[in-house]
N, C-alpha and C positions, 0 to 999 in steps of 0.2 A: 689455773684451770679456767677461771672466769674470763681472763684475758684471751685465752685460746678460743673459747666459744664465741666471744665477742668479735674477734678477728675473723673467725670462720663465717659468722653470720654476715659481717660486712662484705666479705668476699662474695657470698651467695647473692646478697642484695645488689651489689655492684654488677655482678654477672647478669642478673635478671634485668636490671635497668639497661645494660648494654644490649641484651637481646631484644628488649622492647624497642629501643631506639633503632636498632637494625631493622626490626620488623616494620616499624612505621616508615623508615626510610625506603624500604623495599616497596611498600604500598604506594608511597608518594612518587617514587621513581616509575613504577608501573603505570600509574595514572598519567604522569607527564609524558610517557612514551606514546600514549594514544594520540597526542597532537604534536609530535616532533616531526619536522619536515625540513627539506632543503629550501632555504630562503631564496636561492637562485630561481626556483620554479614557483614557489608559493610565498605570498606576502601575508603575514599574520594579521589578524584584526587589530586595529589601532584603538578601538573604542570599547567601553564596557557595556553600554546600553544601546538598544535600538528600538524604534517604533516603526510600525509598518501598517499600511492599509492594503487589504487584499480583496480582490473580486474572484469568486470561485464558481465554476460551472461543473456540476457533478453529472456523470452519465452512467447508465446501467443498461446493458443489453443482455437478454436472456433468451436462449433458443432451446427448444425441445425437439428431438427427432426420434421417431420410432424406427425400428429395424425390421427387416423382412423383405418379402418380394415386392410389396407396394408400400414403401415408407411414406410417412407424413412428417411435416415439420411446421412449427409455429414459433414466431419470434415476437417477444414482448419487450417493451422499453417504456419508461415514463417520459413525459416532456422534460427537456433540459431546462432547469431553472437556475437563476442567478442568485448568489449570496454575496454579501459584502460584510466586512468586519475589520476591526483593529487588532493588531498583535503587538506584544511587548516582549523584548528579549533582554536577558542578563546573562552574559557569559554563555554557558551551554544551555541554559534554560530559555525556552521560547514557547509562548502560549498565546492564545487568542480566542475570539468568538466570532462566528459569522451568522448572519440572520438573512432570511429569505426576503427578497424585495417583492412588493406587490401584495396581493391578498393572500392570507395564510389560512388554509383549510386544515383544521386540526385533525380531521379524519385521514388526511394524506401525509401527516408528518412521519418522516423516517428517523430512525435512530442511527446515528453514525458518529464514529470516533476514529480519526486517523492521526497517529502520532509517530513521528520519526525522530531519531537521534543520529546525527552524522558526526563522527570524529574522523580524523585523517585515516585511522586504521580500521575502524569498525563502524558498521551501519546497522541500525535496528529499526524495523517497521512494526508497529502495533496497529491492529485495525479491528473494529467492531461495527458491523452493518446489519440493520434489520429493515427490510423494505416496507414502504407504506402500501396503500392499496390503490395507487394511481398508475398502474401499468396500462398500456394500450397495445393492441395487436398491431405490429408493424408489417408483418409479412406472413403468409401462410401458403403451404403446399399440401393439398389434401388428395392429390392423385392427378393422373393425366386428364386433361380436358375439363377439370373442375375450375370454374371461374370464381376466384377468391377475392377479387378486388373490393367487393362490398365489406369485407372484414377489416380492411386496412384502416388504421387509426381509430378503431372502435375501443372505447374504454373497457377494461376487464380487471376487476378487483379480486379475482379468485386465485392469485398467485402470492405465495408467501415464501420469501427466501432470506437466508441469513448466513453470515460468515463471521467467525471470530478467530483470531490467530495472530501469529507473529512470524517475522523473518529476520534472521541475523546473518550478516555476511562480513567477510574479511577482505580488505583491499590490499593486495600484495605490494603494489608500487606506491604505498601511502606517503613516502617521503617526497615524491615528486608530483603525484596526482592528488587533487583535492575534490572530493565529493561535496564538502560544505561550500566550496566556492560556487558551485552550480545550483545547489538546492537549499542552502540556508544562509548564503551570503556572509558567512562568518570568517571567510578568508578570501584571498584574491589569487586566482591562477595567473601567473605572469608569463609562463612559457607553455605552449601546447604539449600535452602529455596524456597517456592512457594507462590503464591498468587492468589486469585480470582480477576477477573476483570469485570467491567460493563461499557457500553458505549452507544453512539448513533452516527448516521452519516447520511449523505445525498450524493447521487450521481445522476448525470444526464447522462443517457446512450443514445447512438444513434446507429442505425443499418440500413444499406442499402445494398441490394444484387441485382446485375444485373442478374436476372433469365434468360434473353434471352441469354446472353453470357454463362451462366452456362449450359443451354440446348445445345447450339452449341458445347461446349466442350465435353459434354456427347455423342452427336451424332458423333463427330469426332473420339473419342477414342473407342467407342463401335461398330461403324459401323452398320452392319445389326442387331446386338443384342441390339440396343439402346431402351430405354424406356422413356416415357414422365415423366417429373418431377411432383410430387404431388403438387397441388396448395398450400399446406401448406408451401412449401419451396420458394414460390414466394413472397418474402418479400421486401418491399421497404419503405424507409423513415419512419422508426419506431423510436420513441424516447420516453423515459419514465423517470419519476422521482422516485427515490427510497429513502424512509425514513426508517431507521432501528434503532432498539435497539439491543444491543449485550451483550453477556456474555461469559465468558470462564475462563480458568485456565492456569497459566504459572509456570514453575519450572526451577530453576537454580541448576544444579548439579555440585558441586565442587569436581571433582573426583581425583584431585592431586593439589599440591601447584601451584598456579598461572594459573591453567587450569579450564575451565568452559564449560559445555555443557548446552545449553538452549533450551527449547521447550515450545511453547504456542499454544493453539487452542482457537478460538473464533467462536461461531455460532451467526448468526444475523437473527432476525425475521424481515422481510422486507415487507413494504406496498408499492406497486408499482402502479403508475398511469401513463397510457400510451396514446399516440396518434399515429396513423399510419394508414396504409392501406395495403391490400393485393390485388393481381391481381384478378379482377373479383368480388370484394366485395366493399361495400361502406365503407367509413371511420368510420361511426358509428358502423359498425359491428366489428371493430377491436379495439375499445376503451375498456379498462378494468381497474378494480380496484381489486387487489387481494393480497394475502399474499404468500411469498416464503421464502425459507431458503438459505442464503448465508454463506460463511465461510472464515476465515483468519487463516493461519498457519505461524508460524515463528520458525525457527530452526537454531541453530548456535553453533559453537565451537570456543573458544577463548583462546589464551595464552597471559597473560598480567602480566609483572613484574613491572608495573607502569612507567618504562622508555621506554621499547619497548613493542609492542603488535602485534600479528598476528592472523589470523583466517579466518573463512568462515561462511557464513550464507545463508539461503534460505528463501525467503518470498513469500507466495502463496496466491492469492485471487481467489475465485470462485464466479461467479455471475450468477444466474439463472433467467430465464424469461419464464413464462408459459402462454400459451393460449390454449383454447380448440382445436384449429386447428394446433398449432405448439408449439415447445419448443426450447429454445436456452440455451447453457451453454458456458460461456467464463471464462477460467482459465488462469490467467496471473500472472507474478511475475518476480523475479530476483534471480540470484545466484551470490554472491560476494565473492571474495578472496582478502585479503588486508594485508598490513604490514605498521606499523606506528611507529612514534617516538615522544615522549613528551619532551618538554623543557620549560625553564622559571620557575624554582622552585618557588613556592609561599613563601611569607615571613615567614609564620608560620613554614614551613618545613626547610627553611634556618636557622632559629633560632634554631630549634631542632637539625639540623645537626652540628651547631657550638658548641653546648653544649658538 
């Protein structure tokens, strides 16, 4: 009897171990599938480590528009500032820090985090942005025959905007098309190729405009020609959740050996649910649930001989928010110029080199 139970226990243990091995093998195989591709089109990375120096220009344009018979609009944006910093990469992990050149005014510091992961099959963008108080008026339309040039480039610190969220997308032709070749230089595209993409995402947006300070600025600059602001521009404490599904197309053009031009466009169908209030209206009158279109564009040029790489890219997000009484558009992104060096040749390529 003891022998029977001992044998039975050993069978169960062996079965459990077999299931565990199968489970781990399945997980390992799934992870490996994320970066499997056709080596006729894509050359895998030969090195384990990379160091890079990057110069970044961030931009942010925010436009408010009122609706009605006599609409008004005002556009804000901060001065474009340059940041520079080092980055370090190990396999999939890539991190760094940039600092602003020139004088740093602590009252104007923005909080910003942009993090992207690109495998052959899946891409993920994470972002967190909170504006500083360094906006300037760039353009204004306050009605027919209203001369608004005195308002241009005037500092205005009464705007607060923020966005937090993520986007995740699937690359259908991932065995032949490489997003990492264009935007993280972890592979090399050998033959021109494109791919359709589809994804989903979520963002939490916030907006607050000090309309009284804005009216004072208009009065000071326009003098006797001043006009009252439309109530549609008197926005305060608005926040909304944005759920989206997206689709688009990306293409890598190998126009010369080791050179690549990349472009991708994605449109997002967004369902937005908001809470907020406008001056002179109840909170209930400002709630809404509707659908809008947003967009993401990525463009880049890269030279990569596998040991050294250099290039530039531009990433643009546009975020729209519509209400019967007003509209907003926030376009933000970054332009990056970089140069990097790979080192730590992988064992496979060390053996090939020795042969």
